[in-house]
N, C-alpha and C positions, 0 to 999 in steps of 0.2 A: 620611489624607497621599495626595496622588497618584500613582501607582508611576512611577517613571522610566522613560522606551524612551528614552532619547536614542543607547543603546548599536545598539537595535534599526532606532533611524532612519538609522545613521549607515554602517553596514554592509551592506556589499551582499553576498546571498545566491541557491547557484541554484535554493535549493527557497522554495517557495509563500512570501509573511507569513499570519500568523496575522490571523482577520480581529478577530477576542474578545480576543488577548492584553492591550488592559487592564481589560475584563470578569475575563481570568482568575485576571488579576495579583491584583486589587480583592478577589478573593476567598478569594486565598490568601497576604491580608495578612499574615497574622497565622501563613500557619505556618514553623518553620523547618531542616526537611528534607525535602523535595516528590520525588517519585518521578514522575520522566513518562514515560511507557510508552509515546507514542509523538513521539522525541524527533526527526524530520527534522533540519532544519535546525542549529534550537536557539531558534529563533525565544519559544515559552512560554518558558526554560530562561533565556535570556540576560535578560528581564522577570524574572525571580523573581529570578536571580538578584543584579540590579539592586538589587530592597529586599532583599538582602539574604541571599534567600533559600542553605538550603545546598542542593543537585540534584542523584541521579541520574536520570541519561537514559540507557533503552533501545531498540533502534530491532533491524527485524532486519537492514537494507536496510546493509551498508556504509560506500554508496556514502555513504549522510542518517548516517551515527555517528563516519567519517570527518573531512567537511566543517562536523560541531558542532565535534567537538574541533577543527580548526584555527581554530576561527571564537570558543572561548572558551576558551583557553591560557591567556588569563593569569587566570581564574578556576580551571582545574582547578590551572595552576603554585599557590595559594593554599589550596587541597584543598578547596573547594565547589566544586567541577563533579569528574563522572568522567563515563563514557562506559561503555556496555556493551553488545555484541550478544550480541538476544541475541532471544527473542517475548516480548512481556508476558504471554501465556500459560502461559509457561512457567516466571514467577518465583519460582516456587516451588523448583524443580527446580535451578538455581541457587545454587552456593558462594557465592557475592558476595553474595549475599544472607540469607544466613541470618544471624541477631541480629541484619538493621535493625529497625527503628520506622519508620515515615513519619509524619509526622501533617498529609501532603497530598496525596494521587494524582490524578494529570491522563490523562485519556488523546483525541486528537483520531483520532475512527476516521477512516482514508479512507485516497482513495492520493491524496498534491500531486502539482500540476502540473507538477512538476520530474521523477518518475516517467514521467506524460503524453504530458510533450513529447519523453524521449527515445525516440527511434525501437530505438531497440535493447533497450527494453526487455520490447516487446510488449503495453504497458496500452491499444495508440490500435490507433484499425480507417482509421488512414489510409495511404493506398498502401501495400504493399507492405513494413510492418514485417510481423518475423516475429511469430510463434503462441509466443509465450516464458509475460508474464504472470508470471514470478518475482519474487517481493521478494528469495527471496539466491537466489544467480546458483550456490549449488550442492546449489538444492532438488533435491531428485531425477524429480521432474515437474513436466512444461512445459505450456501448453496445447497445445499439437500434440500429445502424448501424451493427454491426455486427449480430445481429436479421433478420434487413430486409435485407438486402443487400445481402446475404451471401448465396449463392446455396444450397437446399438442399442436396446436396451429401457434402459441405462445412458442412454445419449441423449435418450434422447425425459423419463426423470426431470429430468435437468438443466435442458431447456429450459421443462417444464413448471413445475416447484418455486420453479426458480432464476429464474425470465423468465414464469411466466405466456402463456406464448406456447401458444396452441389448436392451430396445426397444431407442436407443436413430432413430433409425431407421423412429416408428411410431413417436418419440413426434420433427421428423425435417420434416412430412411425414401435422401434428400438426399446424406448429408454415406456415409453407409455406399459408397453406390454411387461414385459420388467418389475417396472411395480408393479401392478398390479396383482403378483405373486408374491412381494418381496419388494420397501420401499428400500433404495439406492441411501448410503449413508457411505461409504466409505469411498477413497480415488478409483481400485481393484473394480466400482459397480458399473462407477464410469466408464473405466478400461473397456469392462469386456464388451458393456455397448457398443462403443466405439467400434472397438475391437471386430464385432458380430457386425460391423457392419464396413466398414474397412478394407477386412479382413486383418488374420490370425497376424502377420505382422508386421501391420503399424506399428508403430513406434510415437519416442519427444515428438520430432518433426511434426507430426497428426496430433500427438496428443494436447501438443503445447495453444494451442489457434483456440482447442475447441472447451479447454481448461475455459484461458481467457475468456471466451464469449457469454462461459455460464458465472468468472468475473464479474462483468463489465455485467450484466445481469443485474446481480443481488449486489451489488452497489445501488446500482438506479431505483434499486427496488427501499433501499433504507432509506429510517424512519430517519430525516439527526438529531 
């Protein structure tokens, strides 16, 4: 039997609509209790609920948890859905999951378009975006701290290992030189450093892996 997604189509949500929701629902069609480790706006969870599963969803983004909770409140009232604010990497440390058993576990890894499009979250290199990149607003380290507080050696490692950038040394030195005058605070500051090293015509193709490298480094410094 094909999974129903009528509610998924009918309810607008700010978070991205999963592109493989039908395939995921079909794959987990026999699961009765599913752990959705990347809840987001609840797109996958809704499809699983509609085909009869009970779902526990977790996400470290409080905005996502609130959106999914509002969207799926009817299922929560039935005792078939609950949302937990947590990082899926720390599931075994949360008492909410003590003694729980799941016959289906789902992870849809990545950053949603909702998070990228929210300029205040700083996941974008659009002009004026803050160097934040935190999934959780209470995370102790933002992207600006990574760029302003890391040693030159550490910046080289970040750009070399996470972006495979051959000019990592030059870029690290340029960032250190610029932050000595004024701390890097917005996307424009990092873009300016990149263009000073990679050339004035460098654009999104060059920015994307370097911004991602900073995001990876910021996440590795986060205290859960």
